[in-house]
C-alpha positions in Angstrom: 0.0 0.0 0.0 2.8 2.4 0.9 4.4 1.8 -2.5 1.1 2.5 -4.3 0.7 5.7 -2.4 4.2 6.8 -3.3 3.6 6.0 -7.0 0.3 7.9 -6.9 2.0 10.9 -5.4 4.7 10.9 -8.0 2.2 10.7 -10.8 0.2 13.5 -9.3 3.4 15.7 -9.1 4.2 14.9 -12.7 0.7 15.8 -13.8 0.9 19.1 -11.9 4.3 19.8 -13.4 3.0 19.3 -16.9 0.0 21.4 -16.4 2.1 24.3 -15.2 3.6 25.0 -18.6 3.3 23.9 -22.2 5.6 21.3 -23.7 8.2 22.4 -26.2 6.9 24.4 -29.2 3.4 24.6 -27.7 1.4 27.4 -26.1 -0.3 27.2 -22.7 -4.0 28.1 -22.6 -3.1 31.3 -20.9 -0.6 32.2 -23.6 -3.2 31.6 -26.2 -5.7 33.8 -24.4 -3.0 36.5 -24.1 -2.4 36.5 -27.9 0.9 34.6 -28.2 1.6 33.0 -31.6 4.0 30.2 -32.4 6.6 31.0 -35.0 7.9 27.3 -35.0 5.8 24.3 -33.9 8.7 21.8 -33.9 7.5 20.1 -37.0 7.7 22.4 -40.0 9.5 25.5 -41.3 6.5 27.1 -43.1 6.8 30.4 -41.3 10.4 31.0 -42.3 12.3 31.7 -45.5 15.8 32.6 -46.5 16.8 36.3 -46.8 15.6 37.6 -50.2 14.4 34.1 -51.2 10.9 32.5 -51.2 12.0 29.1 -49.8 14.3 27.9 -47.1 17.6 25.9 -47.3 17.5 22.2 -46.4 20.5 22.9 -44.1 17.9 24.5 -41.7 16.7 21.1 -40.4 14.3 19.9 -37.7 15.9 17.8 -35.1 14.2 16.6 -31.9 11.7 19.5 -32.1 14.4 22.1 -32.7 15.2 24.2 -35.8 18.8 23.4 -36.4 21.3 25.0 -38.8 23.3 21.9 -39.7 26.1 23.6 -41.4 27.6 26.6 -43.2 25.7 27.7 -46.3 22.1 27.4 -44.9 21.9 31.2 -45.2 20.2 33.7 -42.9 16.5 33.2 -42.5 13.6 35.4 -41.5 9.9 35.2 -40.6 7.5 35.6 -43.5 5.5 37.9 -41.4 6.6 41.4 -40.2 6.2 42.9 -36.7 6.3 46.4 -35.3 5.6 46.2 -31.5 6.1 42.8 -30.0 7.5 40.5 -27.4 9.5 37.6 -28.7 10.6 34.6 -26.8 12.8 31.7 -27.9 15.3 29.1 -26.6 18.7 28.8 -28.3 21.7 26.5 -28.1 25.1 27.0 -29.8 27.8 24.4 -30.7 31.3 24.8 -29.3 33.1 27.8 -30.8 29.9 28.8 -32.4 28.4 32.2 -33.4 24.9 33.2 -34.4 22.3 35.9 -33.7 18.7 37.1 -33.6 17.8 40.1 -35.7 14.8 42.5 -35.2 13.4 45.0 -37.7 14.8 43.1 -40.7 14.2 44.6 -44.1 15.5 43.4 -47.4 16.7 46.6 -49.0 20.4 46.0 -48.2 22.7 43.2 -49.4 22.7 41.4 -46.0 20.3 40.7 -43.3 22.3 42.8 -40.8 22.6 45.9 -43.0 19.9 47.7 -41.1 18.7 45.3 -38.4 19.9 45.3 -34.7 21.2 42.0 -33.5 21.1 40.2 -30.2 24.2 38.1 -30.1 24.5 34.4 -29.8 28.0 33.1 -29.0 30.1 30.5 -27.3 31.6 33.0 -24.9 34.4 30.7 -23.8 35.9 29.7 -27.2 34.8 31.9 -30.0 37.4 34.7 -30.8 34.6 37.3 -30.9 34.5 37.0 -27.1 37.3 39.6 -26.7 34.7 42.4 -26.8 32.1 42.4 -24.1 29.4 43.7 -26.4 30.0 40.7 -28.7 29.1 38.1 -26.1 25.8 36.3 -25.9 22.7 38.3 -25.0 24.4 41.6 -26.0 22.9 44.2 -28.3 25.7 43.5 -30.7 28.5 46.1 -30.7 26.4 48.5 -28.6 25.4 47.1 -25.2 27.3 44.3 -23.4 25.3 41.7 -21.5 26.3 41.0 -17.9 28.2 37.7 -17.3 25.3 36.5 -15.0 23.2 36.0 -18.2 25.7 33.6 -19.8 25.7 29.9 -20.1 28.3 27.6 -21.6 28.0 26.2 -25.2 25.7 23.2 -25.5 23.2 24.4 -22.9 19.8 25.9 -23.7 19.4 29.6 -23.1 16.1 31.5 -22.8 15.9 34.8 -24.7 13.2 37.5 -24.5 13.1 40.6 -26.7 10.5 43.2 -26.1 10.3 46.1 -28.7 7.5 48.6 -28.1 7.3 52.2 -29.4 11.1 52.0 -30.0 11.9 50.9 -26.5 14.1 47.8 -26.8 14.4 45.5 -23.7 16.3 42.2 -23.8 16.6 39.4 -21.2 18.8 36.3 -21.4 18.2 33.5 -18.9 16.1 35.9 -16.7 18.8 38.6 -16.6 18.2 41.9 -18.3 21.0 42.5 -20.8 19.8 45.7 -22.6 17.3 48.5 -22.1 17.4 51.4 -24.6 15.1 53.5 -26.7 16.1 53.3 -30.4 16.9 56.7 -31.7 17.2 58.6 -28.5 20.4 60.5 -27.4 21.9 57.4 -25.6 21.2 55.3 -28.7 22.9 57.8 -31.0 25.9 58.0 -28.8 26.3 54.2 -28.7 25.7 54.0 -32.4 28.3 56.6 -33.1 31.0 54.5 -31.5 29.8 51.2 -33.1 30.6 49.5 -36.4 27.2 50.7 -37.6 28.0 54.4 -37.3 28.1 55.0 -41.0 25.6 52.3 -42.1 22.7 54.2 -43.8 19.3 53.4 -42.4 20.5 51.3 -39.5 17.6 50.5 -37.2 15.4 53.0 -39.0 12.8 50.4 -40.1 9.7 50.5 -37.9 8.2 47.3 -38.9 10.3 44.3 -40.0 11.0 40.6 -39.9 12.6 38.5 -37.2 15.8 37.0 -38.4 18.1 34.1 -37.4 21.7 34.1 -38.5 23.9 31.7 -40.4 27.4 32.5 -39.2 28.7 29.2 -40.4 28.2 27.4 -37.1 25.7 24.8 -35.8 22.9 26.4 -33.7 19.5 25.3 -32.5 16.3 27.2 -31.8 13.0 26.1 -30.2 10.0 27.5 -28.4 9.9 30.5 -30.8 6.8 32.5 -30.0 5.7 36.1 -30.4 3.0 38.4 -29.0 2.1 41.5 -30.9 1.8 44.7 -28.7 0.1 48.0 -29.3 
């Protein structure tokens, strides 16, 4: 009887745990009610395409419910839909010595996905040579605002990223730690921009409504639980 009671208790705890949050690549009933949308359901890539293309490379594969860039040459990808004010959440994992990124406000007027789109960096902070600059480490607003070390995890571990962009106010959290808070276009933004590599890039971050992008930097990277909520 004691063993049955123990088993029952374990099953009950498991059920309660499952009901507390959705499984990977699913929305809870509360998220659905709050207006969240999945950008990846763990099964297909229909909401994504390559930069300046109609389709998506086969090197962007689905593996164990994650969207995986399996090798160099898959190309940068973006959402088919565009967004203006939103909160984006996703989980990412990078291979050893890897580099990637998440772009917001992507347009396709330039020759590259990053020509005018701000990037939140993804990096193996321990091994990739881009780790020499703090603003190039994971969770950073690339080349502008450095993420605190408390937000970092080692390569091969899943990280949680949240990007909230509303009325030009950009807030970023990585693994529950805020890594950036800035208003695009204000005096602080302009000062940081002036000392960054983007200082002379025409139209950088000027787009008000754009795509969400994921970077092919030549390294293996995984994404899952990609979801977005449009804001007013």
